[in-house]
Wavefront OBJ file of the C-alpha trace (Angstrom):
o trace
v 0.000 0.000 0.000
v 1.022 3.576 0.645
v 3.637 2.560 3.213
v 5.315 0.168 0.747
v 5.401 2.799 -1.983
v 6.871 5.324 0.445
v 9.505 2.824 1.523
v 10.498 2.120 -2.096
v 10.725 5.836 -2.826
v 12.931 6.301 0.221
v 15.266 3.532 -0.919
v 15.419 5.017 -4.412
v 16.114 8.491 -3.042
v 18.935 7.196 -0.823
v 20.423 5.255 -3.717
v 20.304 8.344 -5.955
v 21.930 10.455 -3.238
v 24.718 7.902 -2.771
v 25.344 7.697 -6.524
v 25.429 11.482 -6.823
v 27.783 11.703 -3.833
v 30.111 9.168 -5.427
v 30.190 11.179 -8.652
v 30.878 14.437 -6.816
v 33.722 12.821 -4.867
v 35.203 11.227 -7.994
v 35.121 14.470 -9.991
v 36.555 16.488 -7.084
v 39.386 14.010 -6.581
v 40.212 13.786 -10.287
v 40.347 17.525 -10.876
v 41.503 18.888 -7.521
v 44.890 19.798 -8.975
v 43.311 21.767 -11.836
v 43.076 24.827 -9.580
v 46.848 25.208 -9.886
v 46.526 25.792 -13.630
v 47.149 29.204 -15.195
v 45.709 31.039 -18.192
v 47.160 29.624 -21.392
v 46.829 29.723 -25.175
v 43.325 30.916 -26.185
v 42.520 31.897 -22.601
v 44.382 35.159 -23.128
v 42.372 36.222 -26.166
v 39.006 34.813 -25.072
v 39.033 35.578 -21.328
v 41.857 37.849 -20.188
v 42.124 40.387 -23.008
v 38.629 40.379 -24.524
v 36.949 43.635 -23.379
v 33.472 42.176 -23.981
v 33.709 39.783 -21.028
v 35.409 41.980 -18.438
v 32.110 42.708 -16.668
v 28.404 41.957 -16.961
v 27.786 45.464 -18.288
v 30.438 45.021 -20.977
v 28.938 41.671 -21.940
v 25.457 43.175 -22.240
v 26.726 46.091 -24.341
v 28.387 43.635 -26.743
v 25.195 41.734 -27.515
v 24.303 40.200 -29.884
v 27.532 38.232 -29.958
v 28.847 34.779 -30.711
v 28.328 32.233 -27.880
v 26.474 34.594 -25.537
v 26.090 32.105 -22.669
v 29.792 31.295 -22.709
v 30.632 34.984 -22.716
v 28.163 35.574 -19.897
v 29.886 32.942 -17.769
v 33.284 34.583 -18.329
v 31.842 38.011 -17.562
v 30.305 36.690 -14.356
v 33.686 35.288 -13.333
v 35.343 38.670 -13.845
v 32.492 40.430 -12.049
v 32.681 38.049 -9.078
v 36.321 38.931 -8.547
v 37.357 35.433 -7.469
v 40.372 35.382 -9.742
v 41.783 32.330 -11.448
v 40.319 29.965 -8.847
v 36.829 31.215 -9.671
v 37.247 30.336 -13.345
v 38.404 26.827 -12.450
v 35.534 26.396 -9.979
v 32.936 27.282 -12.614
v 34.490 24.900 -15.144
v 34.420 22.133 -12.576
v 30.828 22.914 -11.551
v 29.632 22.821 -15.167
v 31.323 19.473 -15.757
v 29.865 18.092 -12.544
v 26.404 19.304 -13.532
v 26.716 17.524 -16.872
v 27.801 14.356 -15.069
v 24.788 14.411 -12.751
v 22.442 15.048 -15.673
v 24.008 12.092 -17.492
v 23.341 9.889 -14.474
v 19.701 10.955 -14.336
v 19.258 10.493 -18.075
v 20.756 7.003 -17.971
v 18.498 6.036 -15.056
v 15.450 7.261 -16.985
v 16.500 5.377 -20.122
v 17.142 2.189 -18.156
v 13.647 2.330 -16.706
v 12.152 3.065 -20.113
v 13.835 0.112 -21.825
v 13.294 -2.313 -18.920
v 9.592 -1.481 -18.610
v 7.507 -0.534 -15.609
v 7.655 -3.963 -13.991
v 11.449 -4.105 -14.132
v 12.249 -0.763 -12.509
v 14.933 -1.095 -9.882
v 14.600 0.416 -6.437
v 18.208 1.590 -6.707
v 20.365 3.317 -9.310
v 21.271 0.712 -11.966
v 25.010 -0.090 -11.995
v 25.157 0.519 -15.748
v 23.813 4.049 -15.285
v 26.383 4.803 -12.595
v 29.225 3.380 -14.685
v 28.114 5.422 -17.683
v 28.088 8.613 -15.631
v 31.509 7.781 -14.187
v 32.837 7.242 -17.697
v 31.667 10.703 -18.701
v 33.041 12.226 -15.497
v 36.508 10.700 -15.574
v 37.334 9.971 -19.203
v 40.630 11.648 -20.150
v 38.971 13.409 -23.096
v 37.161 15.623 -20.564
v 40.427 17.069 -19.243
v 40.500 19.914 -21.740
v 36.888 20.903 -21.012
v 37.637 21.150 -17.286
v 41.231 22.296 -16.881
v 41.561 24.471 -20.018
v 39.488 27.522 -19.086
v 38.449 28.537 -22.586
v 37.510 24.886 -23.135
v 34.475 25.655 -20.985
v 32.482 25.843 -24.219
v 32.599 22.043 -24.542
v 31.467 21.405 -20.973
v 28.700 23.995 -21.287
v 27.501 22.444 -24.554
v 27.414 19.019 -22.881
v 25.458 20.407 -19.926
v 22.824 22.025 -22.133
v 22.570 19.062 -24.507
v 22.092 16.554 -21.687
v 19.554 18.825 -20.011
v 17.581 19.063 -23.246
v 17.666 15.300 -23.777
v 16.536 14.680 -20.222
v 13.725 17.225 -20.512
v 12.571 15.678 -23.783
v 12.779 12.140 -22.435
v 10.913 12.981 -19.237
v 8.133 14.544 -21.300
v 7.440 11.342 -23.248
v 7.597 8.764 -20.452
v 4.399 7.172 -19.149
v 2.775 8.659 -16.060
v 3.827 5.604 -14.053
v 7.483 6.653 -14.458
v 6.905 9.672 -12.275
v 5.492 12.052 -14.898
v 2.091 13.643 -14.460
v -0.730 12.356 -16.626
v -1.267 15.508 -18.760
v 2.401 15.591 -19.759
v 2.480 11.856 -20.398
v -0.550 12.192 -22.671
v 1.006 15.024 -24.667
v 2.645 12.591 -27.099
v 2.766 8.816 -27.570
v 6.046 7.249 -26.497
v 8.389 5.760 -29.076
v 7.647 2.297 -27.668
v 3.881 2.770 -28.129
v 4.366 4.137 -31.648
v 6.534 1.164 -32.642
v 3.968 -1.304 -31.290
v 1.190 0.501 -33.156
v 3.113 0.446 -36.436
v 3.781 -3.270 -36.133
v 0.111 -3.964 -35.497
v -1.413 -1.527 -38.022
v 0.915 -1.666 -40.985
v 2.451 1.210 -42.966
v -0.791 2.592 -44.417
v -2.401 3.603 -41.136
v -2.102 7.033 -39.573
v -0.161 7.422 -36.289
v -2.068 7.745 -33.002
v -2.926 11.254 -31.860
v -2.106 12.637 -28.434
v -4.901 12.439 -25.914
v -6.929 15.611 -25.522
v -8.601 16.753 -22.385
l 1 2 3 4 5 6 7 8 9 10 11 12 13 14 15 16 17 18 19 20 21 22 23 24 25 26 27 28 29 30 31 32 33 34 35 36 37 38 39 40 41 42 43 44 45 46 47 48 49 50 51 52 53 54 55 56 57 58 59 60 61 62 63 64 65 66 67 68 69 70 71 72 73 74 75 76 77 78 79 80 81 82 83 84 85 86 87 88 89 90 91 92 93 94 95 96 97 98 99 100 101 102 103 104 105 106 107 108 109 110 111 112 113 114 115 116 117 118 119 120 121 122 123 124 125 126 127 128 129 130 131 132 133 134 135 136 137 138 139 140 141 142 143 144 145 146 147 148 149 150 151 152 153 154 155 156 157 158 159 160 161 162 163 164 165 166 167 168 169 170 171 172 173 174 175 176 177 178 179 180 181 182 183 184 185 186 187 188 189 190 191 192 193 194 195 196 197 198 199 200 201 202 203 204 205 206 207 208 209 210
């Protein structure tokens, strides 16, 4: 009953918190030494010497401009006055945010492919390993430690957030999504089943209206 559902939700919440804590610890340990890094190569032209990112006012006056969100993040760093450490902290935070979004997305996909009856009460090991791979793969070093490489980490963060938002909007209501949102569009699994049953000449199912 209600008590059993609450207990399962508590277990799932604790498992998610532990997985997120493990990812935070792994990322912090892997990139702790990055704070000793200095400005280098493109950092000088993109961050240090570019007058358009020296303050939030300068950034606003330069709009429209190429990569406005990236420029805004650099301008905020200058405005905050935290120096080189502040730039490294933001790079690390963006990468960590992308890692946590990847974990959530992988958990959602695992539940979608396994089906409602196969949902685990804990974070699937495959989802955690996938998030760890994104967090610690050597290819991510440039996006974290190279300050002007922030563009890659920021792109990953926004892309994963968009994928997660899109995926959450098409899952059934039983996956934790409210009924009106779940009815907004048929899931890919439902559409595939319908096509197999109806043949190529039939029209696709419409979203429920109410």
